[in-house]
N, C-alpha and C positions, 0 to 999 in steps of 0.2 A: 348383723346390722347392715353391712355393705351389700349383702345379697338382697336384703329387703329393699334397699334403695334402688339397686340395679333392676330387680324384678319388677318393682312398681313402675320404674321408668319404662321398662319393656312393655308392661301392661298398658301404660298410657300410650305408647307408640302403637301397640296393637289396636287399642280403642280408636285412636285417631285414624289409623289406616282403614278400619272398618267404616268409620264415618265418611272418610274421603271416597271410599269405593261406592257407597250407597247412602249419601247424606239425606235423601228424601224418601228412602225406602221405609215402608211400614214394617211392623214386626210380625208380618204374616208368616204362615208356615211354608211359604214357597220362596224360591230364589234368594235374593239378597236379604230379604226380611228374616228368613230362617238363619242365614249366616250371621246377621247382626245379633239375633237372639242367642245363638250358640256362643258368639263371641262374648256377650255379656255374662253368660254362664261360666265361661272359662275364666274371665277376669274375676268374677266373684269367687270362683273356686281357688284361684291363686291367692286372693286375699284371705280366704279361709285357711288354706295351707300355711300361710305365713303366720296367722294367729295361732294355729295349732303348733307350729314349729317353736314359737316362743315358749310355750308351756312344756313341750317335749324336751327341748334342749336345756332349759332351766339353768341359765348362766349364773355363776356365783357373782357376788359383787366385784371380786377381784378380776374375774374374766371380763365382766361388763366394762370395767374401767380400762383394762388393757385394750380391749377391742375398740372402745370409743377413742382411745389415744391413737390407735392405728388408723382408724377412719379419719379422725381430725387431721392427722399428719398428711393425709392424701386429699383433704378437702379442696385445695386449689386445683389439683389434677382432675378430681371428679367433676367439679364445676366446669372446667375447661372441656372435658369430654362430653358432658351433656350439651354444652353450647355448640361444640363442633358438630355433633350428630344432628342437632336440631337445625343448624344452619345448612348442613349438607342436604338434609331431607327437603328443606324449603327450597333450596337452590335447584334441586332435582325437579321438584314439582313445577317450579317456575320455568325451567328449561323445557319440560314436557309441554306445558301450556303454550310457550312461545315458539317452540321449534318442532314439535312433534316427537313421538317416542323413538323414532329411528335416526334422529339427528346426532351429529358428532358432539353437539353441546350436551345432549342427554348422556351420551357415553362418558364424557368427562365428568359430568355431575354424578353419575353412577360410580365412577372411580373414587370420587370424594366421599360418597356414602360408604363405600367398601373400606376406604382408608379409615374413616371414623369408626366403623365397626371393628376393624382390626385393632386400632389403638385402644378402644374400649375393652376388648377381650384381653389384651395384654395387661391393661391396668387391673382388671378383675383378677387375673391370674396372679399378679404381683401382690395385691391386697390379700387374696385368699392364702397365698403362701406365708404371709406374715401372721394371719389370723389362725391358721391351722395349728401351730404349736401351742396356742393358748387353750385349745379345746381338748377334751378327752376323746379317746377313740370312739366312744359311743356317741358323743355329740357330733363328731365329724360324720359318722355313718348316718345319723338321723338327718343331718343337713344335706348329705349327698342323696339320700332317698327322697327327701322332699323336693330337692332341685330336679331330680329325675322325673318325679310325678308331674311337676309343673311343666317341664320341657315336653313330656309326652302329651299333655293336654293341649299345649300350644301347637305341637306338630300335628296332632289329630285335627285340630281346627283348621290349620292352614292346608292340610291335605284335602279338606272338604271345600276349600275356597272356590274351586271351579265347578262344583256340582250345582 
């Protein structure tokens, strides 16, 4: 459940980034249009992977209840992390627009984005460590494999960003 929330949040950030990079681009097969088209494919692939994961992992009612309890116990932290990341990204965009990409203001804003990413990663690790004992070894492996496929598809997309 927590991975779904974090992954969907990441997908939303990716989609927003794609839109910010080329908000008026067509979905042509050249330049930014091709990137946006591929980004949509990646996001839809992530959604498909998450739907498949639910069926493959097949949590028992007891597991589902335990995981929901873990996620609920971290709900305030999750909300704070999402807000911190959103605010940091907006502040960075504002700094770029107001001061230019090479300014000290942008460097400070980038540090805040990095700090938000670090905090988010630590929270994910904490929640993951609490959820892992609830899962069977097979379920953990399936979740790991799905996460790896999702990360690979995002890495591949971002690797093509400059093409």
